[in-house]
PDB file with one MODEL, atoms N, CA, C and O in Angstrom:
MODEL        1
ATOM      1  N   MET A   1     -43.089  -8.827  -3.023  1.00  0.00           N
ATOM      2  CA  MET A   1     -41.833  -9.490  -3.331  1.00  0.00           C
ATOM      3  C   MET A   1     -41.658 -10.645  -2.344  1.00  0.00           C
ATOM      4  O   MET A   1     -41.924 -10.500  -1.151  1.00  0.00           O
ATOM      5  N   LYS A   2     -41.219 -11.764  -2.845  1.00  0.00           N
ATOM      6  CA  LYS A   2     -41.020 -12.930  -1.996  1.00  0.00           C
ATOM      7  C   LYS A   2     -39.883 -12.677  -1.011  1.00  0.00           C
ATOM      8  O   LYS A   2     -38.891 -12.035  -1.358  1.00  0.00           O
ATOM      9  N   PRO A   3     -40.024 -13.182   0.224  1.00  0.00           N
ATOM     10  CA  PRO A   3     -38.983 -12.953   1.238  1.00  0.00           C
ATOM     11  C   PRO A   3     -37.602 -13.424   0.805  1.00  0.00           C
ATOM     12  O   PRO A   3     -36.615 -12.740   1.075  1.00  0.00           O
ATOM     13  N   LEU A   4     -37.504 -14.561   0.147  1.00  0.00           N
ATOM     14  CA  LEU A   4     -36.201 -15.085  -0.272  1.00  0.00           C
ATOM     15  C   LEU A   4     -35.552 -14.172  -1.307  1.00  0.00           C
ATOM     16  O   LEU A   4     -34.349 -13.917  -1.247  1.00  0.00           O
ATOM     17  N   LYS A   5     -36.343 -13.682  -2.249  1.00  0.00           N
ATOM     18  CA  LYS A   5     -35.810 -12.786  -3.270  1.00  0.00           C
ATOM     19  C   LYS A   5     -35.362 -11.466  -2.630  1.00  0.00           C
ATOM     20  O   LYS A   5     -34.315 -10.919  -2.977  1.00  0.00           O
ATOM     21  N   LYS A   6     -36.170 -10.966  -1.695  1.00  0.00           N
ATOM     22  CA  LYS A   6     -35.826  -9.733  -1.001  1.00  0.00           C
ATOM     23  C   LYS A   6     -34.534  -9.912  -0.206  1.00  0.00           C
ATOM     24  O   LYS A   6     -33.675  -9.030  -0.208  1.00  0.00           O
ATOM     25  N   PHE A   7     -34.398 -11.045   0.469  1.00  0.00           N
ATOM     26  CA  PHE A   7     -33.176 -11.335   1.223  1.00  0.00           C
ATOM     27  C   PHE A   7     -31.969 -11.365   0.294  1.00  0.00           C
ATOM     28  O   PHE A   7     -30.912 -10.832   0.629  1.00  0.00           O
ATOM     29  N   GLY A   8     -32.125 -11.986  -0.867  1.00  0.00           N
ATOM     30  CA  GLY A   8     -31.027 -12.070  -1.829  1.00  0.00           C
ATOM     31  C   GLY A   8     -30.583 -10.705  -2.300  1.00  0.00           C
ATOM     32  O   GLY A   8     -29.387 -10.456  -2.450  1.00  0.00           O
ATOM     33  N   MET A   9     -31.526  -9.825  -2.534  1.00  0.00           N
ATOM     34  CA  MET A   9     -31.191  -8.471  -2.987  1.00  0.00           C
ATOM     35  C   MET A   9     -30.469  -7.698  -1.875  1.00  0.00           C
ATOM     36  O   MET A   9     -29.503  -6.982  -2.140  1.00  0.00           O
ATOM     37  N   VAL A  10     -30.939  -7.846  -0.635  1.00  0.00           N
ATOM     38  CA  VAL A  10     -30.302  -7.178   0.495  1.00  0.00           C
ATOM     39  C   VAL A  10     -28.882  -7.722   0.696  1.00  0.00           C
ATOM     40  O   VAL A  10     -27.943  -6.959   0.923  1.00  0.00           O
ATOM     41  N   ALA A  11     -28.740  -9.034   0.609  1.00  0.00           N
ATOM     42  CA  ALA A  11     -27.428  -9.660   0.775  1.00  0.00           C
ATOM     43  C   ALA A  11     -26.460  -9.169  -0.301  1.00  0.00           C
ATOM     44  O   ALA A  11     -25.298  -8.886  -0.008  1.00  0.00           O
ATOM     45  N   MET A  12     -26.927  -9.070  -1.528  1.00  0.00           N
ATOM     46  CA  MET A  12     -26.078  -8.612  -2.625  1.00  0.00           C
ATOM     47  C   MET A  12     -25.656  -7.155  -2.385  1.00  0.00           C
ATOM     48  O   MET A  12     -24.503  -6.801  -2.633  1.00  0.00           O
ATOM     49  N   PHE A  13     -26.566  -6.321  -1.912  1.00  0.00           N
ATOM     50  CA  PHE A  13     -26.251  -4.932  -1.620  1.00  0.00           C
ATOM     51  C   PHE A  13     -25.194  -4.845  -0.516  1.00  0.00           C
ATOM     52  O   PHE A  13     -24.246  -4.068  -0.632  1.00  0.00           O
ATOM     53  N   VAL A  14     -25.346  -5.620   0.533  1.00  0.00           N
ATOM     54  CA  VAL A  14     -24.393  -5.618   1.639  1.00  0.00           C
ATOM     55  C   VAL A  14     -23.012  -6.049   1.148  1.00  0.00           C
ATOM     56  O   VAL A  14     -22.009  -5.435   1.512  1.00  0.00           O
ATOM     57  N   LEU A  15     -22.949  -7.082   0.337  1.00  0.00           N
ATOM     58  CA  LEU A  15     -21.664  -7.544  -0.193  1.00  0.00           C
ATOM     59  C   LEU A  15     -21.004  -6.478  -1.062  1.00  0.00           C
ATOM     60  O   LEU A  15     -19.787  -6.297  -1.008  1.00  0.00           O
ATOM     61  N   MET A  16     -21.797  -5.779  -1.854  1.00  0.00           N
ATOM     62  CA  MET A  16     -21.239  -4.712  -2.689  1.00  0.00           C
ATOM     63  C   MET A  16     -20.663  -3.603  -1.818  1.00  0.00           C
ATOM     64  O   MET A  16     -19.592  -3.076  -2.120  1.00  0.00           O
ATOM     65  N   MET A  17     -21.348  -3.248  -0.759  1.00  0.00           N
ATOM     66  CA  MET A  17     -20.869  -2.190   0.126  1.00  0.00           C
ATOM     67  C   MET A  17     -19.595  -2.622   0.857  1.00  0.00           C
ATOM     68  O   MET A  17     -18.675  -1.823   1.029  1.00  0.00           O
ATOM     69  N   LEU A  18     -19.544  -3.874   1.282  1.00  0.00           N
ATOM     70  CA  LEU A  18     -18.356  -4.378   1.969  1.00  0.00           C
ATOM     71  C   LEU A  18     -17.140  -4.407   1.051  1.00  0.00           C
ATOM     72  O   LEU A  18     -16.011  -4.250   1.516  1.00  0.00           O
ATOM     73  N   SER A  19     -17.355  -4.601  -0.230  1.00  0.00           N
ATOM     74  CA  SER A  19     -16.230  -4.637  -1.168  1.00  0.00           C
ATOM     75  C   SER A  19     -15.585  -3.261  -1.305  1.00  0.00           C
ATOM     76  O   SER A  19     -14.441  -3.159  -1.750  1.00  0.00           O
ATOM     77  N   LEU A  20     -16.293  -2.213  -0.935  1.00  0.00           N
ATOM     78  CA  LEU A  20     -15.754  -0.857  -1.022  1.00  0.00           C
ATOM     79  C   LEU A  20     -14.966  -0.456   0.217  1.00  0.00           C
ATOM     80  O   LEU A  20     -14.256   0.549   0.183  1.00  0.00           O
ATOM     81  N   VAL A  21     -15.066  -1.195   1.292  1.00  0.00           N
ATOM     82  CA  VAL A  21     -14.394  -0.848   2.545  1.00  0.00           C
ATOM     83  C   VAL A  21     -12.872  -0.736   2.372  1.00  0.00           C
ATOM     84  O   VAL A  21     -12.300   0.259   2.817  1.00  0.00           O
ATOM     85  N   PRO A  22     -12.190  -1.706   1.748  1.00  0.00           N
ATOM     86  CA  PRO A  22     -10.731  -1.560   1.595  1.00  0.00           C
ATOM     87  C   PRO A  22     -10.343  -0.313   0.810  1.00  0.00           C
ATOM     88  O   PRO A  22      -9.333   0.319   1.122  1.00  0.00           O
ATOM     89  N   VAL A  23     -11.118   0.049  -0.194  1.00  0.00           N
ATOM     90  CA  VAL A  23     -10.820   1.246  -0.984  1.00  0.00           C
ATOM     91  C   VAL A  23     -10.941   2.484  -0.108  1.00  0.00           C
ATOM     92  O   VAL A  23     -10.078   3.361  -0.148  1.00  0.00           O
ATOM     93  N   ALA A  24     -11.988   2.560   0.672  1.00  0.00           N
ATOM     94  CA  ALA A  24     -12.187   3.701   1.557  1.00  0.00           C
ATOM     95  C   ALA A  24     -11.078   3.774   2.597  1.00  0.00           C
ATOM     96  O   ALA A  24     -10.592   4.862   2.908  1.00  0.00           O
ATOM     97  N   MET A  25     -10.678   2.642   3.133  1.00  0.00           N
ATOM     98  CA  MET A  25      -9.624   2.622   4.142  1.00  0.00           C
ATOM     99  C   MET A  25      -8.305   3.073   3.539  1.00  0.00           C
ATOM    100  O   MET A  25      -7.554   3.805   4.183  1.00  0.00           O
ATOM    101  N   ALA A  26      -8.007   2.653   2.316  1.00  0.00           N
ATOM    102  CA  ALA A  26      -6.754   3.041   1.664  1.00  0.00           C
ATOM    103  C   ALA A  26      -6.721   4.548   1.414  1.00  0.00           C
ATOM    104  O   ALA A  26      -5.666   5.173   1.523  1.00  0.00           O
ATOM    105  N   GLN A  27      -7.867   5.127   1.081  1.00  0.00           N
ATOM    106  CA  GLN A  27      -7.919   6.556   0.826  1.00  0.00           C
ATOM    107  C   GLN A  27      -7.742   7.352   2.114  1.00  0.00           C
ATOM    108  O   GLN A  27      -7.205   8.460   2.081  1.00  0.00           O
ATOM    109  N   ASP A  28      -8.180   6.813   3.240  1.00  0.00           N
ATOM    110  CA  ASP A  28      -8.064   7.499   4.516  1.00  0.00           C
ATOM    111  C   ASP A  28      -6.658   7.411   5.092  1.00  0.00           C
ATOM    112  O   ASP A  28      -6.265   8.253   5.900  1.00  0.00           O
ATOM    113  N   MET A  29      -5.898   6.403   4.686  1.00  0.00           N
ATOM    114  CA  MET A  29      -4.568   6.200   5.230  1.00  0.00           C
ATOM    115  C   MET A  29      -3.607   7.257   4.685  1.00  0.00           C
ATOM    116  O   MET A  29      -3.597   7.542   3.487  1.00  0.00           O
ATOM    117  N   GLU A  30      -2.812   7.825   5.564  1.00  0.00           N
ATOM    118  CA  GLU A  30      -1.830   8.803   5.134  1.00  0.00           C
ATOM    119  C   GLU A  30      -0.683   8.079   4.436  1.00  0.00           C
ATOM    120  O   GLU A  30      -0.200   7.053   4.915  1.00  0.00           O
ATOM    121  N   LYS A  31      -0.258   8.618   3.313  1.00  0.00           N
ATOM    122  CA  LYS A  31       0.822   7.985   2.556  1.00  0.00           C
ATOM    123  C   LYS A  31       2.154   8.174   3.274  1.00  0.00           C
ATOM    124  O   LYS A  31       2.368   9.150   3.993  1.00  0.00           O
ATOM    125  N   ILE A  32       3.033   7.213   3.054  1.00  0.00           N
ATOM    126  CA  ILE A  32       4.366   7.253   3.650  1.00  0.00           C
ATOM    127  C   ILE A  32       5.332   7.829   2.623  1.00  0.00           C
ATOM    128  O   ILE A  32       5.416   7.351   1.492  1.00  0.00           O
ATOM    129  N   ASN A  33       6.053   8.857   3.033  1.00  0.00           N
ATOM    130  CA  ASN A  33       7.031   9.488   2.145  1.00  0.00           C
ATOM    131  C   ASN A  33       8.306   8.650   2.185  1.00  0.00           C
ATOM    132  O   ASN A  33       8.979   8.570   3.213  1.00  0.00           O
ATOM    133  N   ILE A  34       8.628   8.031   1.052  1.00  0.00           N
ATOM    134  CA  ILE A  34       9.785   7.130   1.013  1.00  0.00           C
ATOM    135  C   ILE A  34      11.114   7.882   1.066  1.00  0.00           C
ATOM    136  O   ILE A  34      12.167   7.264   1.217  1.00  0.00           O
ATOM    137  N   ASN A  35      11.074   9.202   0.944  1.00  0.00           N
ATOM    138  CA  ASN A  35      12.296  10.000   1.055  1.00  0.00           C
ATOM    139  C   ASN A  35      12.585  10.437   2.484  1.00  0.00           C
ATOM    140  O   ASN A  35      13.718  10.799   2.801  1.00  0.00           O
ATOM    141  N   THR A  36      11.587  10.409   3.341  1.00  0.00           N
ATOM    142  CA  THR A  36      11.786  10.910   4.697  1.00  0.00           C
ATOM    143  C   THR A  36      11.448   9.888   5.785  1.00  0.00           C
ATOM    144  O   THR A  36      11.794  10.090   6.949  1.00  0.00           O
ATOM    145  N   ALA A  37      10.785   8.811   5.423  1.00  0.00           N
ATOM    146  CA  ALA A  37      10.345   7.826   6.424  1.00  0.00           C
ATOM    147  C   ALA A  37      11.523   7.102   7.061  1.00  0.00           C
ATOM    148  O   ALA A  37      12.539   6.838   6.418  1.00  0.00           O
ATOM    149  N   THR A  38      11.361   6.794   8.321  1.00  0.00           N
ATOM    150  CA  THR A  38      12.353   5.982   9.022  1.00  0.00           C
ATOM    151  C   THR A  38      12.154   4.520   8.622  1.00  0.00           C
ATOM    152  O   THR A  38      11.134   4.161   8.035  1.00  0.00           O
ATOM    153  N   ALA A  39      13.127   3.693   8.942  1.00  0.00           N
ATOM    154  CA  ALA A  39      12.993   2.263   8.658  1.00  0.00           C
ATOM    155  C   ALA A  39      11.765   1.696   9.362  1.00  0.00           C
ATOM    156  O   ALA A  39      11.053   0.859   8.808  1.00  0.00           O
ATOM    157  N   GLU A  40      11.525   2.152  10.569  1.00  0.00           N
ATOM    158  CA  GLU A  40      10.358   1.670  11.328  1.00  0.00           C
ATOM    159  C   GLU A  40       9.051   2.040  10.622  1.00  0.00           C
ATOM    160  O   GLU A  40       8.130   1.227  10.546  1.00  0.00           O
ATOM    161  N   GLU A  41       8.977   3.256  10.113  1.00  0.00           N
ATOM    162  CA  GLU A  41       7.766   3.687   9.391  1.00  0.00           C
ATOM    163  C   GLU A  41       7.577   2.888   8.104  1.00  0.00           C
ATOM    164  O   GLU A  41       6.451   2.551   7.737  1.00  0.00           O
ATOM    165  N   LEU A  42       8.670   2.588   7.429  1.00  0.00           N
ATOM    166  CA  LEU A  42       8.597   1.842   6.165  1.00  0.00           C
ATOM    167  C   LEU A  42       8.076   0.417   6.368  1.00  0.00           C
ATOM    168  O   LEU A  42       7.488  -0.166   5.457  1.00  0.00           O
ATOM    169  N   THR A  43       8.291  -0.141   7.558  1.00  0.00           N
ATOM    170  CA  THR A  43       7.815  -1.511   7.809  1.00  0.00           C
ATOM    171  C   THR A  43       6.294  -1.587   7.869  1.00  0.00           C
ATOM    172  O   THR A  43       5.740  -2.686   7.899  1.00  0.00           O
ATOM    173  N   GLN A  44       5.611  -0.458   7.885  1.00  0.00           N
ATOM    174  CA  GLN A  44       4.150  -0.444   7.857  1.00  0.00           C
ATOM    175  C   GLN A  44       3.615  -0.795   6.471  1.00  0.00           C
ATOM    176  O   GLN A  44       2.437  -1.117   6.316  1.00  0.00           O
ATOM    177  N   LEU A  45       4.476  -0.732   5.478  1.00  0.00           N
ATOM    178  CA  LEU A  45       4.074  -1.037   4.107  1.00  0.00           C
ATOM    179  C   LEU A  45       3.994  -2.549   3.900  1.00  0.00           C
ATOM    180  O   LEU A  45       4.824  -3.303   4.408  1.00  0.00           O
ATOM    181  N   LYS A  46       2.996  -2.970   3.156  1.00  0.00           N
ATOM    182  CA  LYS A  46       2.800  -4.390   2.886  1.00  0.00           C
ATOM    183  C   LYS A  46       4.022  -4.979   2.171  1.00  0.00           C
ATOM    184  O   LYS A  46       4.439  -4.481   1.126  1.00  0.00           O
ATOM    185  N   GLY A  47       4.581  -6.030   2.740  1.00  0.00           N
ATOM    186  CA  GLY A  47       5.717  -6.712   2.129  1.00  0.00           C
ATOM    187  C   GLY A  47       7.073  -6.112   2.459  1.00  0.00           C
ATOM    188  O   GLY A  47       8.103  -6.606   1.999  1.00  0.00           O
ATOM    189  N   ILE A  48       7.079  -5.046   3.255  1.00  0.00           N
ATOM    190  CA  ILE A  48       8.348  -4.402   3.617  1.00  0.00           C
ATOM    191  C   ILE A  48       8.648  -4.723   5.083  1.00  0.00           C
ATOM    192  O   ILE A  48       8.036  -4.172   5.998  1.00  0.00           O
ATOM    193  N   GLY A  49       9.584  -5.611   5.272  1.00  0.00           N
ATOM    194  CA  GLY A  49      10.015  -5.956   6.621  1.00  0.00           C
ATOM    195  C   GLY A  49      11.216  -5.121   7.019  1.00  0.00           C
ATOM    196  O   GLY A  49      11.573  -4.160   6.338  1.00  0.00           O
ATOM    197  N   GLU A  50      11.830  -5.493   8.122  1.00  0.00           N
ATOM    198  CA  GLU A  50      12.965  -4.723   8.643  1.00  0.00           C
ATOM    199  C   GLU A  50      14.127  -4.663   7.656  1.00  0.00           C
ATOM    200  O   GLU A  50      14.749  -3.614   7.490  1.00  0.00           O
ATOM    201  N   ALA A  51      14.419  -5.788   7.002  1.00  0.00           N
ATOM    202  CA  ALA A  51      15.559  -5.827   6.079  1.00  0.00           C
ATOM    203  C   ALA A  51      15.341  -4.914   4.873  1.00  0.00           C
ATOM    204  O   ALA A  51      16.241  -4.163   4.496  1.00  0.00           O
ATOM    205  N   TYR A  52      14.150  -4.974   4.264  1.00  0.00           N
ATOM    206  CA  TYR A  52      13.873  -4.110   3.114  1.00  0.00           C
ATOM    207  C   TYR A  52      13.792  -2.650   3.529  1.00  0.00           C
ATOM    208  O   TYR A  52      14.239  -1.769   2.795  1.00  0.00           O
ATOM    209  N   ALA A  53      13.226  -2.389   4.698  1.00  0.00           N
ATOM    210  CA  ALA A  53      13.139  -1.008   5.182  1.00  0.00           C
ATOM    211  C   ALA A  53      14.538  -0.426   5.357  1.00  0.00           C
ATOM    212  O   ALA A  53      14.797   0.714   4.973  1.00  0.00           O
ATOM    213  N   LYS A  54      15.422  -1.206   5.932  1.00  0.00           N
ATOM    214  CA  LYS A  54      16.806  -0.766   6.122  1.00  0.00           C
ATOM    215  C   LYS A  54      17.474  -0.550   4.758  1.00  0.00           C
ATOM    216  O   LYS A  54      18.225   0.409   4.579  1.00  0.00           O
ATOM    217  N   ALA A  55      17.203  -1.437   3.804  1.00  0.00           N
ATOM    218  CA  ALA A  55      17.784  -1.306   2.468  1.00  0.00           C
ATOM    219  C   ALA A  55      17.287  -0.037   1.769  1.00  0.00           C
ATOM    220  O   ALA A  55      18.048   0.611   1.050  1.00  0.00           O
ATOM    221  N   ILE A  56      16.027   0.316   1.974  1.00  0.00           N
ATOM    222  CA  ILE A  56      15.484   1.543   1.381  1.00  0.00           C
ATOM    223  C   ILE A  56      16.197   2.764   1.949  1.00  0.00           C
ATOM    224  O   ILE A  56      16.598   3.654   1.199  1.00  0.00           O
ATOM    225  N   VAL A  57      16.355   2.810   3.265  1.00  0.00           N
ATOM    226  CA  VAL A  57      17.020   3.941   3.915  1.00  0.00           C
ATOM    227  C   VAL A  57      18.475   4.030   3.445  1.00  0.00           C
ATOM    228  O   VAL A  57      18.960   5.118   3.135  1.00  0.00           O
ATOM    229  N   GLU A  58      19.168   2.897   3.391  1.00  0.00           N
ATOM    230  CA  GLU A  58      20.564   2.897   2.951  1.00  0.00           C
ATOM    231  C   GLU A  58      20.688   3.337   1.490  1.00  0.00           C
ATOM    232  O   GLU A  58      21.595   4.096   1.148  1.00  0.00           O
ATOM    233  N   PHE A  59      19.787   2.866   0.634  1.00  0.00           N
ATOM    234  CA  PHE A  59      19.794   3.249  -0.770  1.00  0.00           C
ATOM    235  C   PHE A  59      19.632   4.766  -0.895  1.00  0.00           C
ATOM    236  O   PHE A  59      20.351   5.423  -1.648  1.00  0.00           O
ATOM    237  N   ARG A  60      18.687   5.294  -0.150  1.00  0.00           N
ATOM    238  CA  ARG A  60      18.383   6.725  -0.163  1.00  0.00           C
ATOM    239  C   ARG A  60      19.578   7.536   0.333  1.00  0.00           C
ATOM    240  O   ARG A  60      19.888   8.584  -0.233  1.00  0.00           O
ATOM    241  N   GLU A  61      20.246   7.067   1.371  1.00  0.00           N
ATOM    242  CA  GLU A  61      21.413   7.776   1.901  1.00  0.00           C
ATOM    243  C   GLU A  61      22.570   7.765   0.913  1.00  0.00           C
ATOM    244  O   GLU A  61      23.312   8.741   0.806  1.00  0.00           O
ATOM    245  N   LYS A  62      22.721   6.666   0.198  1.00  0.00           N
ATOM    246  CA  LYS A  62      23.827   6.522  -0.751  1.00  0.00           C
ATOM    247  C   LYS A  62      23.555   7.248  -2.073  1.00  0.00           C
ATOM    248  O   LYS A  62      24.463   7.841  -2.655  1.00  0.00           O
ATOM    249  N   ASN A  63      22.303   7.201  -2.548  1.00  0.00           N
ATOM    250  CA  ASN A  63      21.977   7.696  -3.886  1.00  0.00           C
ATOM    251  C   ASN A  63      21.163   8.982  -3.916  1.00  0.00           C
ATOM    252  O   ASN A  63      20.879   9.509  -4.992  1.00  0.00           O
ATOM    253  N   GLY A  64      20.789   9.486  -2.765  1.00  0.00           N
ATOM    254  CA  GLY A  64      19.950  10.678  -2.722  1.00  0.00           C
ATOM    255  C   GLY A  64      18.474  10.307  -2.753  1.00  0.00           C
ATOM    256  O   GLY A  64      18.116   9.131  -2.811  1.00  0.00           O
ATOM    257  N   PRO A  65      17.629  11.324  -2.716  1.00  0.00           N
ATOM    258  CA  PRO A  65      16.185  11.059  -2.646  1.00  0.00           C
ATOM    259  C   PRO A  65      15.641  10.411  -3.915  1.00  0.00           C
ATOM    260  O   PRO A  65      16.188  10.564  -5.007  1.00  0.00           O
ATOM    261  N   PHE A  66      14.561   9.692  -3.729  1.00  0.00           N
ATOM    262  CA  PHE A  66      13.863   9.102  -4.867  1.00  0.00           C
ATOM    263  C   PHE A  66      13.197  10.231  -5.648  1.00  0.00           C
ATOM    264  O   PHE A  66      12.661  11.167  -5.053  1.00  0.00           O
ATOM    265  N   VAL A  67      13.229  10.147  -6.966  1.00  0.00           N
ATOM    266  CA  VAL A  67      12.631  11.170  -7.819  1.00  0.00           C
ATOM    267  C   VAL A  67      11.181  10.826  -8.136  1.00  0.00           C
ATOM    268  O   VAL A  67      10.346  11.715  -8.299  1.00  0.00           O
ATOM    269  N   ALA A  68      10.890   9.537  -8.222  1.00  0.00           N
ATOM    270  CA  ALA A  68       9.537   9.047  -8.490  1.00  0.00           C
ATOM    271  C   ALA A  68       9.302   7.825  -7.608  1.00  0.00           C
ATOM    272  O   ALA A  68      10.252   7.150  -7.211  1.00  0.00           O
ATOM    273  N   ILE A  69       8.040   7.542  -7.301  1.00  0.00           N
ATOM    274  CA  ILE A  69       7.781   6.397  -6.429  1.00  0.00           C
ATOM    275  C   ILE A  69       8.261   5.093  -7.055  1.00  0.00           C
ATOM    276  O   ILE A  69       8.617   4.155  -6.342  1.00  0.00           O
ATOM    277  N   GLU A  70       8.272   5.031  -8.378  1.00  0.00           N
ATOM    278  CA  GLU A  70       8.740   3.829  -9.069  1.00  0.00           C
ATOM    279  C   GLU A  70      10.219   3.544  -8.808  1.00  0.00           C
ATOM    280  O   GLU A  70      10.671   2.409  -8.957  1.00  0.00           O
ATOM    281  N   ASP A  71      10.969   4.569  -8.419  1.00  0.00           N
ATOM    282  CA  ASP A  71      12.396   4.407  -8.144  1.00  0.00           C
ATOM    283  C   ASP A  71      12.664   3.469  -6.976  1.00  0.00           C
ATOM    284  O   ASP A  71      13.788   2.994  -6.811  1.00  0.00           O
ATOM    285  N   ILE A  72      11.655   3.199  -6.170  1.00  0.00           N
ATOM    286  CA  ILE A  72      11.848   2.274  -5.056  1.00  0.00           C
ATOM    287  C   ILE A  72      12.222   0.881  -5.567  1.00  0.00           C
ATOM    288  O   ILE A  72      12.801   0.075  -4.838  1.00  0.00           O
ATOM    289  N   MET A  73      11.881   0.610  -6.834  1.00  0.00           N
ATOM    290  CA  MET A  73      12.238  -0.687  -7.417  1.00  0.00           C
ATOM    291  C   MET A  73      13.726  -0.787  -7.725  1.00  0.00           C
ATOM    292  O   MET A  73      14.205  -1.858  -8.096  1.00  0.00           O
ATOM    293  N   LYS A  74      14.458   0.298  -7.580  1.00  0.00           N
ATOM    294  CA  LYS A  74      15.911   0.268  -7.742  1.00  0.00           C
ATOM    295  C   LYS A  74      16.586  -0.342  -6.515  1.00  0.00           C
ATOM    296  O   LYS A  74      17.757  -0.719  -6.565  1.00  0.00           O
ATOM    297  N   VAL A  75      15.845  -0.435  -5.426  1.00  0.00           N
ATOM    298  CA  VAL A  75      16.367  -1.044  -4.200  1.00  0.00           C
ATOM    299  C   VAL A  75      16.377  -2.554  -4.397  1.00  0.00           C
ATOM    300  O   VAL A  75      15.359  -3.144  -4.761  1.00  0.00           O
ATOM    301  N   THR A  76      17.514  -3.172  -4.161  1.00  0.00           N
ATOM    302  CA  THR A  76      17.653  -4.614  -4.334  1.00  0.00           C
ATOM    303  C   THR A  76      16.593  -5.363  -3.532  1.00  0.00           C
ATOM    304  O   THR A  76      16.436  -5.160  -2.328  1.00  0.00           O
ATOM    305  N   GLY A  77      15.872  -6.233  -4.233  1.00  0.00           N
ATOM    306  CA  GLY A  77      14.848  -7.057  -3.590  1.00  0.00           C
ATOM    307  C   GLY A  77      13.441  -6.518  -3.712  1.00  0.00           C
ATOM    308  O   GLY A  77      12.479  -7.230  -3.423  1.00  0.00           O
ATOM    309  N   ILE A  78      13.301  -5.270  -4.138  1.00  0.00           N
ATOM    310  CA  ILE A  78      11.954  -4.700  -4.301  1.00  0.00           C
ATOM    311  C   ILE A  78      11.649  -4.648  -5.789  1.00  0.00           C
ATOM    312  O   ILE A  78      12.222  -3.853  -6.534  1.00  0.00           O
ATOM    313  N   GLY A  79      10.745  -5.502  -6.195  1.00  0.00           N
ATOM    314  CA  GLY A  79      10.402  -5.603  -7.607  1.00  0.00           C
ATOM    315  C   GLY A  79       8.996  -5.115  -7.897  1.00  0.00           C
ATOM    316  O   GLY A  79       8.355  -4.467  -7.069  1.00  0.00           O
ATOM    317  N   GLU A  80       8.541  -5.437  -9.072  1.00  0.00           N
ATOM    318  CA  GLU A  80       7.235  -5.002  -9.562  1.00  0.00           C
ATOM    319  C   GLU A  80       6.093  -5.450  -8.650  1.00  0.00           C
ATOM    320  O   GLU A  80       5.169  -4.680  -8.387  1.00  0.00           O
ATOM    321  N   LYS A  81       6.155  -6.680  -8.174  1.00  0.00           N
ATOM    322  CA  LYS A  81       5.078  -7.211  -7.332  1.00  0.00           C
ATOM    323  C   LYS A  81       4.958  -6.414  -6.029  1.00  0.00           C
ATOM    324  O   LYS A  81       3.856  -6.039  -5.629  1.00  0.00           O
ATOM    325  N   THR A  82       6.071  -6.162  -5.382  1.00  0.00           N
ATOM    326  CA  THR A  82       6.056  -5.388  -4.148  1.00  0.00           C
ATOM    327  C   THR A  82       5.621  -3.957  -4.424  1.00  0.00           C
ATOM    328  O   THR A  82       4.832  -3.385  -3.672  1.00  0.00           O
ATOM    329  N   PHE A  83       6.136  -3.383  -5.504  1.00  0.00           N
ATOM    330  CA  PHE A  83       5.754  -2.020  -5.859  1.00  0.00           C
ATOM    331  C   PHE A  83       4.252  -1.916  -6.070  1.00  0.00           C
ATOM    332  O   PHE A  83       3.622  -0.980  -5.577  1.00  0.00           O
ATOM    333  N   GLN A  84       3.672  -2.860  -6.794  1.00  0.00           N
ATOM    334  CA  GLN A  84       2.225  -2.829  -7.036  1.00  0.00           C
ATOM    335  C   GLN A  84       1.441  -2.896  -5.728  1.00  0.00           C
ATOM    336  O   GLN A  84       0.373  -2.297  -5.608  1.00  0.00           O
ATOM    337  N   ALA A  85       1.975  -3.627  -4.747  1.00  0.00           N
ATOM    338  CA  ALA A  85       1.288  -3.765  -3.471  1.00  0.00           C
ATOM    339  C   ALA A  85       1.348  -2.494  -2.630  1.00  0.00           C
ATOM    340  O   ALA A  85       0.468  -2.263  -1.801  1.00  0.00           O
ATOM    341  N   ILE A  86       2.385  -1.661  -2.833  1.00  0.00           N
ATOM    342  CA  ILE A  86       2.561  -0.473  -1.972  1.00  0.00           C
ATOM    343  C   ILE A  86       2.383   0.854  -2.690  1.00  0.00           C
ATOM    344  O   ILE A  86       2.378   1.896  -2.035  1.00  0.00           O
ATOM    345  N   LYS A  87       2.239   0.857  -3.985  1.00  0.00           N
ATOM    346  CA  LYS A  87       2.253   2.112  -4.741  1.00  0.00           C
ATOM    347  C   LYS A  87       1.196   3.125  -4.296  1.00  0.00           C
ATOM    348  O   LYS A  87       1.424   4.332  -4.386  1.00  0.00           O
ATOM    349  N   ASP A  88       0.069   2.659  -3.828  1.00  0.00           N
ATOM    350  CA  ASP A  88      -0.985   3.569  -3.387  1.00  0.00           C
ATOM    351  C   ASP A  88      -0.772   4.065  -1.956  1.00  0.00           C
ATOM    352  O   ASP A  88      -1.517   4.915  -1.467  1.00  0.00           O
ATOM    353  N   MET A  89       0.250   3.528  -1.292  1.00  0.00           N
ATOM    354  CA  MET A  89       0.511   3.898   0.100  1.00  0.00           C
ATOM    355  C   MET A  89       1.774   4.737   0.258  1.00  0.00           C
ATOM    356  O   MET A  89       2.132   5.118   1.372  1.00  0.00           O
ATOM    357  N   ILE A  90       2.461   5.030  -0.868  1.00  0.00           N
ATOM    358  CA  ILE A  90       3.721   5.771  -0.778  1.00  0.00           C
ATOM    359  C   ILE A  90       3.673   7.064  -1.585  1.00  0.00           C
ATOM    360  O   ILE A  90       2.875   7.221  -2.509  1.00  0.00           O
ATOM    361  N   THR A  91       4.540   7.966  -1.208  1.00  0.00           N
ATOM    362  CA  THR A  91       4.680   9.237  -1.926  1.00  0.00           C
ATOM    363  C   THR A  91       6.138   9.668  -1.818  1.00  0.00           C
ATOM    364  O   THR A  91       6.925   9.064  -1.089  1.00  0.00           O
ATOM    365  N   ILE A  92       6.487  10.727  -2.559  1.00  0.00           N
ATOM    366  CA  ILE A  92       7.839  11.296  -2.460  1.00  0.00           C
ATOM    367  C   ILE A  92       7.725  12.756  -2.061  1.00  0.00           C
ATOM    368  O   ILE A  92       8.740  13.438  -1.918  1.00  0.00           O
TER     369      ILE A  92
ENDMDL
END
């Protein structure tokens, strides 16, 4: 096999393996329970800053626990885009 072709195959294999790293990391990360997490813990979620974290806690205190993870979209300012970004990192 020509060295250039062999290098290309190795490079392609390495790139394929690297593409799996984020998936593996997400699976290893412990999910955040949106019913029990503190505002500080909620800020670990992508797109959730201090203001949204505080809004989640206040919503939960006023309305009771979330029944499904999708219910987080009932919090003002948290829409479909944010939910899609955090859905694999949250639980109830």
